NUMAR-281347 format. One record per residue (C-alpha): residue number from 1; z, x, y. Coordinates in pm, 1 decimal. Example, Ala and Ser with C-alpha at 12.3 -4.5 7.8 and 13.67 -1.06 7.14 Angstrom:
# residues 2
+-------+----------+----------+----------+
! kekol !       up !     east !    north !
+-------+----------+----------+----------+
!     1 !    780.0 !   1230.0 !   -450.0 !
!     2 !    714.0 !   1367.0 !   -106.0 !
+-------+----------+----------+----------+
# end
This chain:
# residues 456
+-------+----------+----------+----------+
! kekol !       up !     east !    north !
+-------+----------+----------+----------+
!     1 ! -14404.3 !   5106.5 !   9613.5 !
!     2 ! -14556.4 !   5445.7 !   9535.9 !
!     3 ! -14821.7 !   5617.9 !   9749.9 !
!     4 ! -15167.6 !   5513.7 !   9629.6 !
!     5 ! -15382.3 !   5814.4 !   9557.8 !
!     6 ! -15761.4 !   5787.4 !   9564.9 !
!     7 ! -15885.3 !   6128.3 !   9452.1 !
!     8 ! -15726.4 !   6358.1 !   9707.5 !
!     9 ! -15684.5 !   6072.0 !   9957.0 !
!    10 ! -15331.1 !   5938.6 !  10001.0 !
!    11 ! -15260.2 !   5604.9 !  10171.4 !
!    12 ! -14907.7 !   5604.4 !  10314.7 !
!    13 ! -14734.7 !   5264.2 !  10266.3 !
!    14 ! -14570.2 !   5131.9 !  10582.2 !
!    15 ! -14226.4 !   5132.7 !  10421.8 !
!    16 ! -14257.4 !   5508.4 !  10363.3 !
!    17 ! -14334.6 !   5594.9 !  10726.5 !
!    18 ! -14065.7 !   5763.5 !  10933.7 !
!    19 ! -14210.8 !   5886.3 !  11263.4 !
!    20 ! -14061.9 !   5714.8 !  11568.1 !
!    21 ! -14232.3 !   5652.1 !  11902.7 !
!    22 ! -14072.8 !   5963.1 !  12048.7 !
!    23 ! -14169.3 !   6178.1 !  11749.5 !
!    24 ! -14531.4 !   6073.5 !  11795.6 !
!    25 ! -14511.5 !   6106.0 !  12174.1 !
!    26 ! -14374.1 !   6460.9 !  12144.9 !
!    27 ! -14643.7 !   6552.7 !  11892.1 !
!    28 ! -14923.2 !   6456.3 !  12130.9 !
!    29 ! -14759.9 !   6602.8 !  12440.5 !
!    30 ! -14718.0 !   6926.5 !  12246.3 !
!    31 ! -15075.5 !   6909.7 !  12118.0 !
!    32 ! -15201.4 !   6942.2 !  12477.0 !
!    33 ! -14916.2 !   7133.9 !  12640.4 !
!    34 ! -15056.9 !   7468.3 !  12536.8 !
!    35 ! -15268.6 !   7768.8 !  12624.8 !
!    36 ! -15605.1 !   7604.0 !  12562.0 !
!    37 ! -15528.6 !   7319.7 !  12803.5 !
!    38 ! -15409.5 !   7567.4 !  13064.5 !
!    39 ! -15730.2 !   7765.3 !  13018.3 !
!    40 ! -15950.3 !   7455.0 !  13051.7 !
!    41 ! -15774.9 !   7372.2 !  13378.1 !
!    42 ! -15857.2 !   7722.7 !  13500.7 !
!    43 ! -16222.2 !   7689.0 !  13395.0 !
!    44 ! -16277.5 !   7363.2 !  13588.6 !
!    45 ! -16120.3 !   7523.2 !  13897.6 !
!    46 ! -16481.6 !   7625.3 !  13964.5 !
!    47 ! -16533.4 !   7263.4 !  14081.6 !
!    48 ! -16268.9 !   7284.5 !  14352.1 !
!    49 ! -15937.7 !   7099.2 !  14336.3 !
!    50 ! -16054.5 !   6746.0 !  14428.8 !
!    51 ! -16344.9 !   6723.0 !  14182.3 !
!    52 ! -16152.3 !   6898.1 !  13904.4 !
!    53 ! -15838.3 !   6682.8 !  13930.7 !
!    54 ! -16038.0 !   6357.4 !  13957.3 !
!    55 ! -16248.1 !   6448.7 !  13653.1 !
!    56 ! -15931.6 !   6545.6 !  13465.7 !
!    57 ! -15773.7 !   6201.7 !  13508.7 !
!    58 ! -16086.9 !   5990.2 !  13451.5 !
!    59 ! -16200.9 !   6177.7 !  13140.1 !
!    60 ! -15844.0 !   6183.8 !  13007.4 !
!    61 ! -15809.4 !   5804.9 !  13029.8 !
!    62 ! -16146.8 !   5738.9 !  12863.2 !
!    63 ! -16114.7 !   5988.4 !  12579.9 !
!    64 ! -15754.8 !   5909.2 !  12497.2 !
!    65 ! -15829.4 !   5537.8 !  12479.4 !
!    66 ! -16056.6 !   5645.7 !  12194.5 !
!    67 ! -15763.1 !   5848.3 !  12057.4 !
!    68 ! -15549.0 !   5533.6 !  12057.1 !
!    69 ! -15822.3 !   5338.2 !  11877.1 !
!    70 ! -15849.5 !   5610.8 !  11615.5 !
!    71 ! -15470.4 !   5624.8 !  11585.4 !
!    72 ! -15456.5 !   5251.8 !  11515.5 !
!    73 ! -15700.9 !   5299.7 !  11225.9 !
!    74 ! -15454.4 !   5542.3 !  11067.4 !
!    75 ! -15166.6 !   5299.2 !  11118.9 !
!    76 ! -15356.7 !   5007.3 !  10964.5 !
!    77 ! -15490.5 !   5191.1 !  10660.2 !
!    78 ! -15241.5 !   5474.3 !  10604.5 !
!    79 ! -15537.3 !   5708.9 !  10549.4 !
!    80 ! -15622.0 !   6045.3 !  10714.1 !
!    81 ! -15910.4 !   6060.1 !  10959.3 !
!    82 ! -16176.6 !   6224.8 !  10746.8 !
!    83 ! -16108.0 !   5991.4 !  10454.3 !
!    84 ! -16174.4 !   5702.6 !  10695.2 !
!    85 ! -16522.5 !   5839.6 !  10772.4 !
!    86 ! -16618.7 !   5758.7 !  10412.6 !
!    87 ! -16660.7 !   5396.0 !  10518.6 !
!    88 ! -16914.1 !   5475.2 !  10791.1 !
!    89 ! -17087.7 !   5788.8 !  10658.7 !
!    90 ! -17048.1 !   5724.8 !  10284.2 !
!    91 ! -16832.4 !   5906.4 !  10031.2 !
!    92 ! -17061.3 !   6210.2 !  10025.7 !
!    93 ! -17190.0 !   6157.1 !  10379.0 !
!    94 ! -16834.2 !   6204.2 !  10506.3 !
!    95 ! -16882.3 !   6574.3 !  10431.2 !
!    96 ! -17072.2 !   6596.9 !  10763.8 !
!    97 ! -16780.4 !   6489.6 !  10987.8 !
!    98 ! -16544.4 !   6685.0 !  10761.5 !
!    99 ! -16741.7 !   7007.2 !  10812.0 !
!   100 ! -16753.3 !   6945.1 !  11188.2 !
!   101 ! -16377.9 !   6888.6 !  11190.7 !
!   102 ! -16297.2 !   7196.5 !  10984.5 !
!   103 ! -16512.8 !   7413.0 !  11212.2 !
!   104 ! -16381.2 !   7274.1 !  11539.6 !
!   105 ! -16011.5 !   7287.2 !  11446.6 !
!   106 ! -16046.2 !   7639.0 !  11307.9 !
!   107 ! -16218.7 !   7721.0 !  11638.1 !
!   108 ! -15933.3 !   7572.3 !  11841.9 !
!   109 ! -15677.0 !   7755.7 !  11631.4 !
!   110 ! -15867.5 !   8078.3 !  11698.8 !
!   111 ! -15885.5 !   8005.2 !  12074.5 !
!   112 ! -15510.2 !   7948.1 !  12099.1 !
!   113 ! -15437.4 !   8248.4 !  11879.9 !
!   114 ! -15659.6 !   8475.1 !  12092.1 !
!   115 ! -15487.8 !   8366.2 !  12413.8 !
!   116 ! -15142.5 !   8410.7 !  12258.6 !
!   117 ! -15244.6 !   8751.8 !  12118.1 !
!   118 ! -15343.6 !   8850.3 !  12471.4 !
!   119 ! -14989.4 !   8758.0 !  12580.3 !
!   120 ! -14849.5 !   8977.3 !  12302.9 !
!   121 ! -15062.0 !   9267.0 !  12430.6 !
!   122 ! -14893.7 !   9222.6 !  12772.5 !
!   123 ! -14549.3 !   9222.6 !  12607.7 !
!   124 ! -14632.4 !   9540.4 !  12413.3 !
!   125 ! -14751.9 !   9693.9 !  12738.1 !
!   126 ! -14418.9 !   9619.1 !  12907.5 !
!   127 ! -14204.4 !   9729.2 !  12611.2 !
!   128 ! -14402.8 !  10013.4 !  12453.1 !
!   129 ! -14647.0 !  10107.2 !  12728.3 !
!   130 ! -14953.6 !  10010.0 !  12523.3 !
!   131 ! -15269.1 !   9929.2 !  12727.4 !
!   132 ! -15323.6 !   9555.0 !  12782.6 !
!   133 ! -15631.3 !   9390.3 !  12633.0 !
!   134 ! -15931.7 !   9448.8 !  12858.2 !
!   135 ! -15829.2 !   9806.9 !  12934.4 !
!   136 ! -15928.5 !  10118.9 !  12734.1 !
!   137 ! -15723.3 !  10121.7 !  12412.1 !
!   138 ! -15619.4 !   9759.3 !  12461.3 !
!   139 ! -15760.3 !   9645.2 !  12126.7 !
!   140 ! -15452.1 !   9784.0 !  11948.1 !
!   141 ! -15221.3 !   9539.3 !  12125.0 !
!   142 ! -15461.1 !   9246.4 !  12078.5 !
!   143 ! -15504.5 !   9307.3 !  11704.2 !
!   144 ! -15128.3 !   9340.0 !  11662.8 !
!   145 ! -15094.2 !   9011.7 !  11848.3 !
!   146 ! -15342.7 !   8836.4 !  11619.4 !
!   147 ! -15152.8 !   8956.3 !  11311.4 !
!   148 ! -14817.7 !   8840.9 !  11455.8 !
!   149 ! -14958.8 !   8498.7 !  11550.6 !
!   150 ! -15114.4 !   8453.3 !  11206.3 !
!   151 ! -14777.3 !   8514.7 !  11041.3 !
!   152 ! -14612.9 !   8263.5 !  11277.1 !
!   153 ! -14880.9 !   8004.8 !  11195.4 !
!   154 ! -14833.6 !   8044.0 !  10821.3 !
!   155 ! -14459.7 !   7995.0 !  10869.0 !
!   156 ! -14508.1 !   7692.2 !  11094.7 !
!   157 ! -14729.2 !   7504.0 !  10849.0 !
!   158 ! -14525.0 !   7594.2 !  10542.3 !
!   159 ! -14318.9 !   7273.9 !  10573.0 !
!   160 ! -14619.7 !   7049.1 !  10638.3 !
!   161 ! -14588.7 !   6744.3 !  10864.3 !
!   162 ! -14211.5 !   6793.6 !  10902.2 !
!   163 ! -14263.0 !   7136.6 !  11058.5 !
!   164 ! -14486.8 !   6988.0 !  11326.9 !
!   165 ! -14202.4 !   6763.7 !  11443.0 !
!   166 ! -13952.0 !   7049.7 !  11452.2 !
!   167 ! -14186.2 !   7285.2 !  11636.5 !
!   168 ! -14289.6 !   7019.3 !  11889.9 !
!   169 ! -13928.1 !   6930.9 !  11973.7 !
!   170 ! -13835.9 !   7293.1 !  12042.1 !
!   171 ! -14163.4 !   7385.4 !  12209.3 !
!   172 ! -14168.7 !   7095.1 !  12452.3 !
!   173 ! -13833.2 !   7200.6 !  12604.9 !
!   174 ! -13953.7 !   7558.4 !  12659.3 !
!   175 ! -14279.3 !   7431.2 !  12805.8 !
!   176 ! -14090.1 !   7220.0 !  13061.0 !
!   177 ! -13898.4 !   7527.4 !  13173.5 !
!   178 ! -14211.9 !   7744.0 !  13203.5 !
!   179 ! -14406.8 !   7483.3 !  13401.0 !
!   180 ! -14125.1 !   7427.3 !  13651.2 !
!   181 ! -14078.2 !   7803.1 !  13686.3 !
!   182 ! -14446.6 !   7867.2 !  13742.9 !
!   183 ! -14476.4 !   7587.1 !  13999.1 !
!   184 ! -14191.1 !   7741.5 !  14198.0 !
!   185 ! -14354.6 !   8086.6 !  14188.9 !
!   186 ! -14700.9 !   7953.9 !  14280.1 !
!   187 ! -14582.0 !   7755.6 !  14581.1 !
!   188 ! -14375.2 !   8047.1 !  14706.3 !
!   189 ! -14703.8 !   8230.1 !  14763.4 !
!   190 ! -14959.1 !   7955.8 !  14836.1 !
!   191 ! -14924.0 !   7614.6 !  15001.4 !
!   192 ! -15057.8 !   7296.6 !  14841.2 !
!   193 ! -15284.3 !   7237.4 !  15142.7 !
!   194 ! -15445.5 !   7579.5 !  15084.5 !
!   195 ! -15510.8 !   7489.7 !  14720.1 !
!   196 ! -15670.2 !   7155.1 !  14813.3 !
!   197 ! -15893.9 !   7308.5 !  15080.9 !
!   198 ! -16005.0 !   7609.2 !  14867.8 !
!   199 ! -16370.9 !   7615.5 !  14763.5 !
!   200 ! -16522.5 !   7836.8 !  14491.2 !
!   201 ! -16811.0 !   8072.9 !  14576.4 !
!   202 ! -17141.0 !   7882.0 !  14565.4 !
!   203 ! -17289.0 !   8097.4 !  14288.9 !
!   204 ! -16986.5 !   8028.8 !  14063.9 !
!   205 ! -16951.4 !   7657.4 !  14141.6 !
!   206 ! -16936.1 !   7405.3 !  13856.6 !
!   207 ! -17083.8 !   7055.0 !  13896.0 !
!   208 ! -16886.6 !   6738.4 !  13819.8 !
!   209 ! -17111.3 !   6670.2 !  13518.2 !
!   210 ! -17036.8 !   7011.4 !  13374.0 !
!   211 ! -16663.8 !   6949.5 !  13423.3 !
!   212 ! -16692.1 !   6611.7 !  13247.8 !
!   213 ! -16860.2 !   6774.1 !  12946.8 !
!   214 ! -16600.5 !   7052.8 !  12929.8 !
!   215 ! -16310.0 !   6807.6 !  12946.6 !
!   216 ! -16469.4 !   6552.9 !  12711.2 !
!   217 ! -16532.1 !   6819.6 !  12447.0 !
!   218 ! -16175.5 !   6942.2 !  12482.1 !
!   219 ! -16019.8 !   6594.2 !  12462.2 !
!   220 ! -16240.3 !   6448.5 !  12189.0 !
!   221 ! -16130.5 !   6721.0 !  11950.0 !
!   222 ! -15801.5 !   6534.1 !  11903.3 !
!   223 ! -15960.9 !   6193.3 !  11836.5 !
!   224 ! -16064.9 !   6292.5 !  11485.5 !
!   225 ! -15710.8 !   6411.9 !  11411.4 !
!   226 ! -15526.1 !   6100.1 !  11526.6 !
!   227 ! -15501.4 !   5924.7 !  11190.1 !
!   228 ! -15368.6 !   6238.3 !  11021.3 !
!   229 ! -15046.7 !   6181.4 !  11217.5 !
!   230 ! -15036.1 !   5810.8 !  11308.8 !
!   231 ! -15043.1 !   5711.3 !  10941.9 !
!   232 ! -14679.2 !   5828.7 !  10942.5 !
!   233 ! -14587.2 !   5604.6 !  11240.8 !
!   234 ! -14328.2 !   5332.8 !  11181.0 !
!   235 ! -14461.4 !   5093.3 !  11445.9 !
!   236 ! -14798.0 !   5000.3 !  11596.9 !
!   237 ! -14696.6 !   5117.2 !  11946.2 !
!   238 ! -14618.9 !   5459.6 !  11802.2 !
!   239 ! -14977.6 !   5488.0 !  11675.3 !
!   240 ! -15152.0 !   5372.3 !  11994.8 !
!   241 ! -14936.8 !   5395.3 !  12309.4 !
!   242 ! -14762.2 !   5719.2 !  12211.3 !
!   243 ! -15083.5 !   5920.0 !  12147.6 !
!   244 ! -15247.7 !   5783.0 !  12465.1 !
!   245 ! -14959.7 !   5860.0 !  12700.3 !
!   246 ! -14847.2 !   6175.9 !  12523.9 !
!   247 ! -15191.0 !   6336.3 !  12513.1 !
!   248 ! -15263.4 !   6240.1 !  12874.4 !
!   249 ! -14930.1 !   6376.2 !  12993.7 !
!   250 ! -14987.5 !   6705.9 !  12812.0 !
!   251 ! -15346.1 !   6727.5 !  12940.5 !
!   252 ! -15283.4 !   6646.3 !  13306.3 !
!   253 ! -14960.0 !   6843.6 !  13315.2 !
!   254 ! -15088.4 !   7168.2 !  13165.8 !
!   255 ! -15450.4 !   7158.0 !  13283.2 !
!   256 ! -15323.8 !   7091.1 !  13634.8 !
!   257 ! -15098.1 !   7395.9 !  13606.9 !
!   258 ! -15396.6 !   7602.2 !  13495.2 !
!   259 ! -15607.1 !   7460.8 !  13778.7 !
!   260 ! -15347.2 !   7523.7 !  14049.1 !
!   261 ! -15251.8 !   7867.7 !  13915.1 !
!   262 ! -15613.8 !   7983.7 !  13896.2 !
!   263 ! -15685.4 !   7867.7 !  14252.1 !
!   264 ! -15358.4 !   8020.6 !  14376.4 !
!   265 ! -15448.9 !   8351.3 !  14208.9 !
!   266 ! -15796.8 !   8338.9 !  14368.0 !
!   267 ! -15644.3 !   8277.1 !  14712.6 !
!   268 ! -15382.8 !   8551.1 !  14668.2 !
!   269 ! -15636.5 !   8810.8 !  14550.9 !
!   270 ! -15914.7 !   8677.6 !  14776.4 !
!   271 ! -16136.7 !   8679.3 !  14468.5 !
!   272 ! -16227.6 !   8406.0 !  14216.0 !
!   273 ! -16310.9 !   8494.9 !  13857.4 !
!   274 ! -16307.3 !   8223.1 !  13590.9 !
!   275 ! -16247.1 !   8495.9 !  13332.1 !
!   276 ! -15894.2 !   8526.8 !  13475.3 !
!   277 ! -15812.3 !   8165.3 !  13383.8 !
!   278 ! -15616.0 !   8246.7 !  13070.3 !
!   279 ! -15239.5 !   8198.7 !  13109.5 !
!   280 ! -15150.1 !   8556.7 !  13015.8 !
!   281 ! -15358.5 !   8704.5 !  13298.8 !
!   282 ! -15230.1 !   8447.8 !  13548.6 !
!   283 ! -14867.2 !   8492.9 !  13442.6 !
!   284 ! -14907.6 !   8868.1 !  13479.5 !
!   285 ! -15070.4 !   8843.1 !  13823.4 !
!   286 ! -14796.0 !   8604.5 !  13938.1 !
!   287 ! -14530.7 !   8844.1 !  13806.5 !
!   288 ! -14369.5 !   8597.7 !  13563.4 !
!   289 ! -14283.3 !   8868.8 !  13310.2 !
!   290 ! -14214.0 !   8884.6 !  12936.5 !
!   291 ! -14031.1 !   8549.4 !  12909.4 !
!   292 ! -14340.1 !   8359.9 !  13025.6 !
!   293 ! -14549.2 !   8542.7 !  12766.3 !
!   294 ! -14303.4 !   8440.5 !  12493.2 !
!   295 ! -14334.4 !   8074.1 !  12593.3 !
!   296 ! -14714.1 !   8105.2 !  12583.8 !
!   297 ! -14684.6 !   8237.6 !  12227.9 !
!   298 ! -14456.6 !   7948.2 !  12125.0 !
!   299 ! -14686.5 !   7683.9 !  12276.5 !
!   300 ! -14976.5 !   7834.6 !  12083.1 !
!   301 ! -14779.3 !   7782.4 !  11764.0 !
!   302 ! -14704.0 !   7417.3 !  11851.9 !
!   303 ! -15071.4 !   7339.0 !  11917.4 !
!   304 ! -15196.4 !   7523.5 !  11611.5 !
!   305 ! -14958.0 !   7339.0 !  11382.0 !
!   306 ! -15165.7 !   7028.7 !  11464.1 !
!   307 ! -15500.1 !   7214.7 !  11457.0 !
!   308 ! -15443.0 !   7373.3 !  11117.4 !
!   309 ! -15304.3 !   7059.1 !  10953.8 !
!   310 ! -15609.2 !   6862.2 !  11074.9 !
!   311 ! -15852.9 !   7127.5 !  10952.3 !
!   312 ! -15675.6 !   7135.8 !  10615.8 !
!   313 ! -15687.9 !   6756.5 !  10589.1 !
!   314 ! -16063.8 !   6759.8 !  10656.4 !
!   315 ! -16113.0 !   7025.4 !  10388.6 !
!   316 ! -15932.2 !   6816.2 !  10126.2 !
!   317 ! -16179.2 !   6532.6 !  10195.4 !
!   318 ! -16459.5 !   6757.4 !  10068.4 !
!   319 ! -16301.9 !   6869.7 !   9740.3 !
!   320 ! -16073.2 !   6726.2 !   9475.0 !
!   321 ! -15960.8 !   7071.8 !   9364.6 !
!   322 ! -15750.4 !   7168.9 !   9666.2 !
!   323 ! -15415.2 !   7024.3 !   9764.6 !
!   324 ! -15338.4 !   6976.3 !  10134.1 !
!   325 ! -15101.4 !   7276.8 !  10133.4 !
!   326 ! -15361.1 !   7511.2 !   9981.0 !
!   327 ! -15628.2 !   7379.2 !  10218.9 !
!   328 ! -15406.4 !   7447.3 !  10522.6 !
!   329 ! -15337.8 !   7802.9 !  10405.6 !
!   330 ! -15711.9 !   7864.1 !  10352.3 !
!   331 ! -15815.2 !   7736.8 !  10697.0 !
!   332 ! -15533.7 !   7941.0 !  10853.9 !
!   333 ! -15670.1 !   8258.9 !  10693.3 !
!   334 ! -16025.2 !   8174.0 !  10805.3 !
!   335 ! -15894.5 !   8112.6 !  11159.2 !
!   336 ! -15751.3 !   8466.0 !  11157.1 !
!   337 ! -16099.3 !   8605.7 !  11092.0 !
!   338 ! -16261.8 !   8379.5 !  11353.6 !
!   339 ! -16008.8 !   8494.5 !  11614.9 !
!   340 ! -16174.9 !   8837.4 !  11616.6 !
!   341 ! -16518.4 !   8697.8 !  11721.0 !
!   342 ! -16459.8 !   8707.4 !  12101.9 !
!   343 ! -16398.1 !   9083.1 !  12078.8 !
!   344 ! -16770.5 !   9133.0 !  12019.0 !
!   345 ! -16880.3 !   8937.4 !  12329.5 !
!   346 ! -16873.5 !   9042.2 !  12693.5 !
!   347 ! -16605.8 !   8786.7 !  12788.1 !
!   348 ! -16381.8 !   8534.0 !  12616.9 !
!   349 ! -16507.2 !   8272.4 !  12866.2 !
!   350 ! -16863.9 !   8300.0 !  12729.8 !
!   351 ! -16745.0 !   8228.0 !  12375.9 !
!   352 ! -16514.3 !   7948.0 !  12492.9 !
!   353 ! -16778.0 !   7756.8 !  12692.4 !
!   354 ! -17036.4 !   7788.3 !  12412.9 !
!   355 ! -16775.2 !   7654.5 !  12169.4 !
!   356 ! -16700.8 !   7354.7 !  12394.0 !
!   357 ! -17071.1 !   7276.0 !  12431.5 !
!   358 ! -17107.4 !   7269.0 !  12054.1 !
!   359 ! -16809.3 !   7038.2 !  12014.3 !
!   360 ! -16946.2 !   6790.9 !  12268.8 !
!   361 ! -17288.7 !   6788.9 !  12106.7 !
!   362 ! -17183.7 !   6742.2 !  11743.8 !
!   363 ! -16843.6 !   6574.3 !  11763.6 !
!   364 ! -16906.1 !   6305.7 !  12028.6 !
!   365 ! -17171.4 !   6110.3 !  11831.3 !
!   366 ! -16964.7 !   6136.8 !  11511.6 !
!   367 ! -16664.6 !   5976.0 !  11685.2 !
!   368 ! -16881.5 !   5702.0 !  11836.2 !
!   369 ! -17015.5 !   5604.0 !  11491.2 !
!   370 ! -16671.6 !   5630.3 !  11329.3 !
!   371 ! -16515.7 !   5389.6 !  11583.0 !
!   372 ! -16815.7 !   5153.8 !  11612.8 !
!   373 ! -16813.5 !   5101.3 !  11236.4 !
!   374 ! -16448.1 !   5000.0 !  11222.2 !
!   375 ! -16418.2 !   4793.4 !  11540.1 !
!   376 ! -16767.8 !   4644.8 !  11585.1 !
!   377 ! -16961.2 !   4648.7 !  11257.2 !
!   378 ! -16681.7 !   4570.5 !  11007.4 !
!   379 ! -16436.7 !   4411.8 !  11253.9 !
!   380 ! -16142.8 !   4615.8 !  11113.6 !
!   381 ! -16206.5 !   4506.5 !  10756.3 !
!   382 ! -16196.0 !   4810.3 !  10526.1 !
!   383 ! -16145.6 !   4786.5 !  10150.3 !
!   384 ! -15930.7 !   5089.1 !  10067.6 !
!   385 ! -15981.3 !   5042.1 !   9692.9 !
!   386 ! -16347.3 !   5143.3 !   9743.8 !
!   387 ! -16276.4 !   5467.5 !   9931.2 !
!   388 ! -16311.7 !   5674.0 !   9613.4 !
!   389 ! -16521.0 !   5432.0 !   9407.1 !
!   390 ! -16853.0 !   5571.4 !   9290.3 !
!   391 ! -17110.1 !   5291.6 !   9328.2 !
!   392 ! -16862.8 !   5093.5 !   9538.8 !
!   393 ! -16944.9 !   4939.0 !   9877.6 !
!   394 ! -16913.5 !   5277.9 !  10053.4 !
!   395 ! -17141.2 !   5459.7 !   9810.6 !
!   396 ! -17455.9 !   5344.5 !   9997.6 !
!   397 ! -17755.4 !   5553.3 !   9877.5 !
!   398 ! -17635.1 !   5832.1 !   9652.7 !
!   399 ! -17306.1 !   5844.3 !   9841.9 !
!   400 ! -17466.9 !   5873.5 !  10187.5 !
!   401 ! -17512.1 !   5615.4 !  10463.2 !
!   402 ! -17838.7 !   5737.0 !  10610.9 !
!   403 ! -17805.4 !   5499.6 !  10906.3 !
!   404 ! -17496.5 !   5691.8 !  11018.1 !
!   405 ! -17659.4 !   6031.6 !  10957.5 !
!   406 ! -17977.2 !   5928.8 !  11140.8 !
!   407 ! -17787.4 !   5778.4 !  11436.3 !
!   408 ! -17582.5 !   6095.6 !  11463.8 !
!   409 ! -17892.5 !   6320.9 !  11455.7 !
!   410 ! -18070.1 !   6119.5 !  11726.4 !
!   411 ! -17763.1 !   6130.6 !  11950.3 !
!   412 ! -17724.8 !   6507.9 !  11900.6 !
!   413 ! -18088.7 !   6553.7 !  12006.9 !
!   414 ! -18026.8 !   6321.6 !  12304.7 !
!   415 ! -17731.1 !   6535.7 !  12413.3 !
!   416 ! -17950.6 !   6845.9 !  12419.9 !
!   417 ! -18226.4 !   6662.4 !  12608.8 !
!   418 ! -17990.4 !   6517.2 !  12870.7 !
!   419 ! -17876.0 !   6872.3 !  12945.8 !
!   420 ! -18230.0 !   6937.8 !  13076.6 !
!   421 ! -18215.5 !   6644.6 !  13324.2 !
!   422 ! -18020.6 !   6773.2 !  13628.1 !
!   423 ! -17959.2 !   6429.9 !  13783.5 !
!   424 ! -17762.4 !   6329.8 !  13470.4 !
!   425 ! -17627.3 !   6663.3 !  13350.3 !
!   426 ! -17482.8 !   6749.5 !  13692.6 !
!   427 ! -17332.4 !   6406.9 !  13767.4 !
!   428 ! -17196.6 !   6235.9 !  13453.7 !
!   429 ! -17274.2 !   6497.5 !  13187.7 !
!   430 ! -17427.0 !   6456.4 !  12842.7 !
!   431 ! -17130.7 !   6374.6 !  12620.0 !
!   432 ! -17058.3 !   6010.5 !  12698.4 !
!   433 ! -17426.5 !   5913.6 !  12720.4 !
!   434 ! -17494.3 !   6060.9 !  12375.7 !
!   435 ! -17192.0 !   5875.1 !  12236.6 !
!   436 ! -17317.5 !   5542.5 !  12374.3 !
!   437 ! -17658.3 !   5612.6 !  12218.7 !
!   438 ! -17501.4 !   5690.7 !  11878.7 !
!   439 ! -17283.1 !   5376.9 !  11878.4 !
!   440 ! -17567.6 !   5151.0 !  11992.5 !
!   441 ! -17819.3 !   5275.8 !  11734.7 !
!   442 ! -17567.4 !   5263.5 !  11452.2 !
!   443 ! -17443.7 !   4914.4 !  11537.6 !
!   444 ! -17792.1 !   4763.4 !  11575.4 !
!   445 ! -17932.2 !   4918.6 !  11257.9 !
!   446 ! -17619.3 !   4831.1 !  11056.8 !
!   447 ! -17642.7 !   4466.3 !  11159.7 !
!   448 ! -18018.8 !   4458.5 !  11099.4 !
!   449 ! -17970.6 !   4582.3 !  10743.6 !
!   450 ! -17658.2 !   4367.7 !  10689.1 !
!   451 ! -17450.7 !   4677.8 !  10623.4 !
!   452 ! -17131.6 !   4515.9 !  10743.7 !
!   453 ! -16922.5 !   4630.3 !  10444.8 !
!   454 ! -16812.5 !   4274.5 !  10379.6 !
!   455 ! -17044.3 !   4263.0 !  10081.1 !
!   456 ! -16957.7 !   4449.5 !   9764.5 !
+-------+----------+----------+----------+
# end
């Protein structure tokens, strides 16, 4: 049986799938075992250890259950994530989630590249004596680092999905070594009881609701990429259990390292600054040396292999003219440009937190509608033959399902409004409430208008 092509959408037959449970598990561990996760752990250190670690586990379980649900959709249909949004948003309406996905994955690629480029600036400082980024003349090392990382990314995605597996298998071993090494160094200087009892300065303290929104935005980014990889899974468990456990392991493992390292650095220096949460700064302050910086660079490449493939897949959903390979190259080049944006702001942290807030606001409601349509409205009954059919059941009104667009817009507005209500924003955050609102409105209106996709 040949792959069925609908425009630029390719459904992978189950007999042509080759990824094992461990391939998929390694992919999702590697997706989170990286610089961005480390940095997020450092950012939520502003909550204190108890609140941060509790939020980390709870939000991880909730969001990666959604990842497993999304992964199962890819396994059942063989379609990439953004193609699947055609059923809920309409063939043309799916451009909205596709644009959101392209932007957010390019953003994540830029975040990881910037952090890795910072590591390269430290290496150039040690080898050539160049100033590190943040010091006068430090831009030279950072820009060199961005160029080097961009070349590595182009090489890593040149083999497509196969390269992700190779990179993840190598990267995960190096990550294990770095994490064990860093734990040993940290606990040589600071005891675990000191880390648990440490409290951030009151004026820099983050509430639990703020931590939930930061973590939810970070985790949800992967939900819309799940199908891009699970459609290659040989078995159901590989598309559901492997993403859930792999992503949670990578998240808790690396974010916890970032959390502990940031607190340990604050205790050692008797000064807390969330801007020092990036792994390069921490590794330097802990005296881990050039080898640690090299591992940080490699883990950036492993994460960005997933980011760039997902962004490229979303781009192909919007145009019939670009192949997946060309789309990936284009988004990689755009990510290079975007990586320079933080240079023009006072701190990288300011850009990072604003980016996360945008993801939570726009991406959360999209995911809620995407999943509600498949599991509640249509009860897992999609007609793949209509995914590229003009005037088919997913054409709706001129190619757009206005119920989905309207539900999404209301939920986005609700997210912004909830941010102004301290009792909610500071306790449970805005993200999950806005997602519940989006799913509820979409489900009710879809059933009221009999848009259950069972009718042609």
